Structures are given as C-alpha cells and as structure tokens.
C-alpha positions in Angstrom: 0.0 0.0 0.0 1.3 3.4 -0.9 1.0 6.3 1.6 1.2 10.0 1.1 3.3 11.5 3.9 2.8 15.1 5.0 4.5 16.8 8.0 1.5 16.1 10.2 -0.4 13.2 8.7 0.0 10.1 6.6 -2.8 8.7 4.5 -3.8 6.7 1.5 -6.8 7.1 -0.8 -8.8 4.8 -3.0 -9.3 5.0 -6.7 -11.9 7.7 -6.3 -9.7 9.9 -4.1 -11.5 9.1 -0.8 -9.3 8.7 2.3 -9.3 5.0 3.3 -6.6 5.1 6.0 -5.0 8.0 7.9 -3.0 8.8 11.0 -2.7 12.4 12.2 0.0 14.0 14.4 -0.5 17.8 14.6 2.1 20.1 16.1 1.4 21.0 19.7 4.5 23.1 20.4 8.0 23.5 19.1 9.4 20.1 18.4 6.4 18.2 19.6 3.4 16.5 17.9 0.3 14.8 19.3 -0.5 11.5 17.7 -4.3 11.9 18.1 -6.1 9.7 15.5 -5.8 6.6 13.4 -8.5 5.7 10.9 -8.7 2.6 8.7 -11.7 1.9 6.5 -13.6 -1.2 7.6 -12.8 -3.0 4.3 -9.0 -2.8 5.2 -9.2 -3.8 8.8 -7.2 -6.9 9.9 -4.6 -6.4 7.2 -2.0 -4.5 9.3 -2.7 -1.1 7.7 -2.9 0.7 11.0 0.4 -0.8 12.1 1.9 0.4 8.8 0.6 3.9 9.4 2.0 4.0 13.0 5.4 2.8 11.8 5.4 5.4 9.0 4.4 8.1 11.5 7.3 7.0 13.8 9.7 7.3 10.8 8.4 10.8 9.9 8.4 12.1 13.4 11.9 10.7 14.2 13.3 12.0 10.9 12.0 15.5 11.8 13.7 15.3 15.2 10.5 15.8 17.0 9.0 14.2 20.1 5.5 12.8 20.3 2.7 12.7 22.9 0.0 10.0 22.2 -3.7 10.0 22.9 -4.9 7.8 20.0 -5.8 4.4 21.6 -4.4 2.4 18.6 -1.1 4.3 18.7 -0.8 3.8 22.5 -1.2 0.1 21.9 1.3 0.1 19.0 4.0 1.8 21.1 3.4 -0.7 23.9 4.0 -3.5 21.4 7.1 -1.8 19.9 9.1 -0.5 22.9 12.2 0.0 20.7 10.2 2.9 19.1 9.4 4.7 22.3 12.4 6.9 21.9 10.3 9.6 20.3 7.7 9.7 23.1 7.6 12.5 25.6 8.6 11.3 29.1 5.6 11.4 31.4 
C-alpha cells in the first residue's frame, strides 16, 4: 500500500480519491506533535494497515527530530507493542 506523507499526517486514498486510511499527528508546540487519531476503512481492517501507518508516523516524526505525545488508543497500543520505538515519546 502506498502512503502520502505530510509533515503532520500520513494517509492513502482509494481510486476515487477518498481517504481510506490515515494517522494524524499535529504540532502542539515547538518540536512536539500529538498522535491523536488513526483511521482505517472497515474494508481494510485486519490487514495490518494501522500498524503500517503507525510505523510510518514514527519514521516521519523521528526524521523530523520531534517528540510525540500520544492520545490515540491504537497508537498507544502500537508503542506498547514496539518498545524500541518509544524513543520519540515524551517522558511522562
């Protein structure tokens, strides 16, 4: 699956241009983003698309040298399952 990567979201669209999967991480302050939402169309669920989005978000955020806070339930679970990726998370 091919994703479009912006500075604050990653998404993919279907043949009609409708967003079918997306993760958002808006800036909250200098050098910090908030991973706040992950969406996957029901037709794609169970195929690992959300995990691909979370991994891609990690790569974008890390490459930008930013830190992340997380409130999205899926992203919280993903970071729990990938402790080696927690280096971008804000210490709480």
